[in-house]
N, C-alpha and C positions, 0 to 999 in steps of 0.2 A: 098374126103376118111372120112366120118362119124367121129370125134371125138370117140375115146374109153373112155369110161364110166369105171372112177378108182376102182378096185380092193376094195373087205372092208378089214377092217385092221383087222389082227388076234386078237384072243382071246378078243374078245366083248364082252358083257353082250347082254341076247335078246334083250332089251330095245333099245341097238342101232341097231342092226339088224335091226329092226322093219322099225328105221327110213332110215333107209342107203334103204331098201327095195320101200321105198316110192321116195327117190331120183329118186332113178333108173329109177321110172313111170315118175314122174315130169321129167327127162332130155331127155324123148325119146321123152314126146310132145313138149316139147318148141324144141328138135333137128328141127324139121320142119322149125318151122318161124324163128329161130334165129341163127346168123353166128356161125360156128363151133369152131375158136378161143374164142367168147363171152363165149359160152357154160361152155367149158371146163376150162376157169377163175372160172367161178363161182361157176362151180363143186367140181373144187381144191380147195377157199374159203369156199363155207358149208360142206367140209368135215373134213377140217382144224379146223373151228369151231367147228363141232360137236365131233372131236379128244380130243378139250383141256375144255371142257367143260362138256362133257359128256360120256368121255370116262371113263371105269371104269372095274375093273375085280372084280370077287366075291372073298373074303376075304380065305386065307387057312384054310382050318380044319384040318393040319399036322401042327407039328412043321418045321417049314425053316430054314434054314444055315442063319447066319448075312447077309452074304456076300449076301444074297438075296432079304433083307428088300426093297433098296432104287433102283428101277428099274422107266424105263416110266411110267408104268402104278401105281405105288405105293410108298408111299412115296417121289415122286417125286422132292418135292424144299426143301427138307433137308439139299441135298448139297449143296442148290439155297444162298452159301456165300462165300465173298472174301477169308475167312480166316478160313476152319472148327476145330474142334473140335478135339480132338486127337481121340479118338473112333472110331466116323463119321468120320474120315477121310484114315482108319484102317478097315471098318465093324465090327468094337468091339460092334456092337445094345447094347449086351448082359453084357457090360462094366457096364451098367444105367439099362437095361432093362431086368425085371425073367418073363416069361411065366408062365402062370396060368390056364390058358384054350388052349388048342390048337388046341379042335372042334370052339370055340367060338375066338378065335383067339386076345386073350383078355394078357394084359402085367400089370404088375409094378412094382413101383422103386426096383430096385435091392437092395435097404439099405434106411432106414428109411431116410425122408426127412433134416435134422442136420447131417447125417452121409454119404449122398450120392457122396456129392460135395466132402466134406472133405476126403474124404478116399484117393484121389487123389492130391487135393488142398489142402495142409497141414497150416492152419493157426491157431495159436496159442491163442485162447481164456482165458487160465486162468488167466494167469496173465495180461488181458487187463482190464482197469478202464474204458473203452467205448468202447464198441460193438453197429455196426449200427443195427438197430433194424432185418432187414431186414436176417443180418446176425446171430441175435441172435436167432431170430424163424424157422432157416433154409429156407428162403422163398431165395434162390439165385438164383433163376428164376423170380423173381422179378423183378431184377436187368438185368443178365445172361440170351442173348439164350443156352441153350444148347448143339444146333448143331454148330452155328457159330457166324461169324458176319463180319461187317467192316475190323475189325482190330483183335488183340489177346485178348484184352475184351471180344468182343465175347456180347456187350452192346446188349439190344434190341430195344433204342431208336438211332436214326441218330445222335445224339450227348449225350454229358455230361451235358449239360444243358440242353438238351430238359427231358433225363432220373431223372434228380434230381429234375427239374421244376412238375413232374407228383406226386410226393410228397412233396414238396418244395414249394409249388405254392405260387406268391406273395413275393417275395422278394423284387424287383423292380418293381413292380405296382406301377406307379404314382405316381414316381421319377425321376428328372428332370436327376441328376449326378448317373452314376452306378459306380463302380470298376471298373479299368482296368480287373482283372480276371472275371468277371462277365460277360461284356461288353461281352469278348473273349470267354465266354463258358465254364471256363477252373474252374471249381470248384476243381478240383484237384488239381489247383496249391495250393491251400492251407488244403485243405481237404484230408484226406485220404479213402479211400472207405469201410474199414472191421473194424478196430479195429487201437486205438490210447489209448498214455497215457492223454488224453488231453481234454478237455469240445470242445464239437463240432468236435471233432475227426479230430480236427489240425494238421497239421502234425509239429509242433513246437509250444511253447508254449508263450504265452504276447506278448511283442513285439520282443523277436526275429525273429517272425516268420513273424511280416513287414518288420521289418531290412536287411531280408534277399533280397528285391527289394528295398526298400528304401535306398540308400546306404549312398547318399546324408546327407541324417537326421542319420544315422550313424553316418557319419566321425562328422558329426557338433557336437552331446551328447558325443562327446569322448574328444572335443577339449574347451566346456564353463566350467564356475565353476560353475553354477547351475543349476539342470537340473530340470523341472518342474514334482509336486509330480506324478501323475498319471505315465509318461514315472520312475522314479523309482522305482513306484510298477508293475510295467511292462506291464500295461491294457491301448494298444491305442486303443480299443473299448468305456474307460468310455470318451471319446470326441467323437469319429469315427465312423461310423456307417459303417461294413465290408462291406456289399452288395450293399446299394443305399440308397441317401439323395436329400431330397430338396434344401439341404442347401450346401454352397460354402466348398472345400476341403472334402467333405463329415461329416462334421459334424452334428452330433446327433439333435442340436438343432440353432438357431438364437446363434451369439455368446454371447451377454451381457445374455440370459437365459443361456445358457449350463455353463457359467462362475461362475453364481452368485443360478440359482436355489439350486445346490445341494453340493456346496462348500465357494463361496468367500457369505454368507448369510449376513453379515456387510457391504461390498460393495454394495451388492445386497439394504438394506434398506436405503442408502446414494444415490443410483443412482433413485430409484422410490418413495421413502418417501418426498426427499433434493426441501425444493423452490425455487433454483435455480438449475437446471439441466444442464450436461457438454454436451454439444451437442457432444465430440470426445469421451463420452461416448455410448451415444444412438444413435448415427448412422454407417452410413456404416459397418467399421468394428470392429466398437467398443471397446472393451478389447483392440482386435488387432492394432489398432491405434497404442497405449505405448506399450504394451507385445510382447515377442516373446515366444509362447504359447509350444514350446516343451523348448528351454533351451538357457541363455545368459550369458555373463561373470558380467552382472550388477543385484546387486539386486531387488529384486521382477521383476526379469523377463523382465524390459527395454529391449529395441529393442536401446534404443543409452541415451547417459547421459540426464536426467530431461529437461535441460535448453532447449538441441539440438531438441525435443522432441515439446515443447510446441512451439516455435519458427515456425516451421514446418507450426501452425497456425496463430501465431502471432505475423509474420515478419512483419505480415500488421496489417490494420485496421478490427476489425471485429462488423460485425452488427446483433445482437441479432435479435431472433425472435420479439420481443416487442421496436425494433425500438431503441435499444441504443447502441450506437458505441464504441466498445474497444481499447484505442491507441492501436500502435505498442509497441512492446519494445524492439529492437532490438539493445538498447542501453547494454541491459546485456551479450550479448557478445562481444563489444566495447571494446578492449584491454587498450585501454588508458584513462577509465575510470573508477574508483571507485567506487565497488560494495558494495552493500549493506548485509550484514554478509549471508542470506540464500541464494543471489544470487550469489555469492562469493562463497557457497560451491557446486553451482549448484544444487539446492533443492528449485524449487518452491512451492513443497509441504510446504518448511517452515511456510509461510503464508495464504498457499489457500490449499483448500481440492477439489483433482484434479477429482474426482469421482459426488462429488455434496454436496449444501452447501445449510444452511438455513439463511446464511449473502449472501447479497451480493456480487457479482465482487467473487466467492467460497470463500471468505473467509473461515479461520476457526475460527476467532471469529471476534466480532464486530469492527471497525474502521470509523471513519467519512472520507464522500465522499465530504465532504465539505469544502470551508475556512475556516466556522467560525462554531463552535459546542459548545456549550455548556456543559463544562465538567463534566463527572463522572467518575471513573475507569470504569465503566462497559461498557463505551460508548470505551474504549479505551482499552478493552481486548487483542484484539491482540499486541499491541505496548508492554505493560504487563508481557505480554508471553516470552519475551526475559530483557527487559529492567525496573529497576526498579521503582514500583508506585512511590516514593521518591523525583523521578527528578521532579515530576509536583507536588506532595502532600507538599515537606515541602518549607515550607519560603527559612531557610539555603541552603548554596549550601556546606555544610562543605562537602567534602568528596563524594559529588555526580557528580560535574560537571566542567567544565572550562568554561562553558556559565553562568558565574556570572558576575556582577558590586559590589567591593569587594566581601560581601562574601551576597547579593541577588541574589537567584535563578532566573536568567530570563526565564526558563522552566516552571515556577512557574507562573511569573506573565503573559508571554503571554498565555500558555493554562488553567489556574487554573480561568478562567470567567466566568460567566452566564452574558448574552446567547450569551456574543458574546468571546468566546474563540477562539483562533485561534488553529484548527489543525496542527498538524505533519506534515501536507504536507505545510502548508503556508510557510516553509521557507524550507523543506526538500525536495529531491528526495526520490521518493517510491524506485527506483531498482538500479538506479545507477547514477553519477553525476562524476562533470570535478573536480569538488569541496572539501577538507576531509571532512568528518561527512557528507556526502548527499547533502550539503547544493547548493541549489537551485542558479542558477542565474537568475533565475524569474519565476514567479508561473504562470498559470492560473487563469485568475480570470474576468470572462464571456467572451465578445469576444476581451478583452485587455490581454496581456501579462503581469501581473504586474514585473518588477524587483525588485532585493533584493539589489543587487551592495555592495556585503558584502565585506568589507578589512580585513584583518588579520594583527592583529598586537601582537610585542614578547608577551604584557599580556592582552591583551583584543582583539579588532576588534570595527568595527563601521560597519554599515547598514546605507543606506538612502532609504527606499523603496517607493512603492505608497501607503502602508498604514499608516506611518505614518511620522513624521517629525525625519531627520534623530536621530539617538543616534550611541552614544558609550558607551564602558565598557572597566573597567578596574579590573583585578582581584587580583590588591596589591593595585591599588589606587580608591574606589567609585570616576566617576563622576556624580550622577545623585541622585535625590532627592529619599529617597529610599521612605519614606514615602507617596509621591504622588504618587511613579511607583506601590504601593504595599494595594493601598488601591481603586483604581479603577475598578470597575468590579470585585471583587475577589467573588468566589463563598458562598455567607453565610452559605451553608449546611454543608461546611466542617469545621467551626467556627474557624480559625487559626487566631492567632496573631502575632503581632510583636514580635521579641525577645524585655526581660527585659535591655540585656545588650546588648554591642558592637558584632561585630562577629569574631570569631577567626579564624586567617589563614588559606587556605584549606590544608591538607596534600599530595593531588593529585596533583604528577608533571605537 
């Protein structure tokens, strides 16, 4: 029995009916050559395709009831949403549309654009400091589908981020690190959609917004004594990009540039212009190698006590780019050693400019780096920052030092020579020593460790080093020839004369 030709659909336009007649003719021709089951399948497919693509009805020429607007033939996709807008769900099309010409079946919005949605969805714009631009201009449909959507928000795009990016494109373009909410497409985690009292439509102002998620940081800031100024001011975005960055931890620039370009200008000069640069400041995490960027219990936001921070690198020898080897300084934390004043105070910065310096070894002022050095006050500026110049300038030791033979100042004798004055390092350790006053056990002299052999007595002491014959000294009774010791190699520029009278006793204990 030949297959039946499907009947024509009801209420079709003339154009569609003509196509249907043509189809029926072809159907009869093919019926004689092709199996019936296949023909039925083809026919139903063609009819179905035609019904979905070409099916149409003539527009009504009279007013119709709202519940007749959405049918299989008219406005069929209006209700094609998981969640429908309230008026659409109850066929209340006239809540938003007003008939203007029944014969032409034309409509206009029931109210002006900036009032249509707000008639039901009341949003107070009067006191808002910041209003989203579409909201301000009444363009609610720039973001929302007026008929429905995937959820109750009826957004036009598939996600919040897609919708926001349709205007705010490029927030993450070319960036290697993306903020969590942005990566998840959750712009509304930080921003409101319509109005806000905060710049950028933020839900909460300043750091309080960030600390709503970064709870560990919030706790840390309540426990530390010192907080970084941008956080005190409540502005995390002074250092971080809230959306995306090419730097670690979402910071705006590389660490050193971030810290110095806009705030720490004095440090920038030391870092960039100094003759000798500190690699801890210029490499890797730069400033964050030593400082906590958010808060600390230590002044200048140090991560740890300065000595401990320095020893992260200087617990072992360090080779500079020029090939110079900087010796390890583990002795600064050795509990049994006697520490130099700044070291005892835990302040490497007492002698070193930790950011950069024009003086070798990052010293804040000049200090000889050799065993022998021609004396001048300028060569010893570092030492004279704390120690009186008179300890070296004055031949008489009255009230200056216990290192004297009678009243002859033995610092003057050793250091104040030209050209072979002994520098401070010839006898003293720089950082720490087993002996009081940092007297060395030995001193490096080329490949030889030159011994000092210092022995203390109740009123003086003696040494038998490799640099001269054994000598003793006594504060109460001089044991050496004063004239011989004071006239050899004394710097003539100082024009210091021997005393005319006998030397008085020192009043220092």
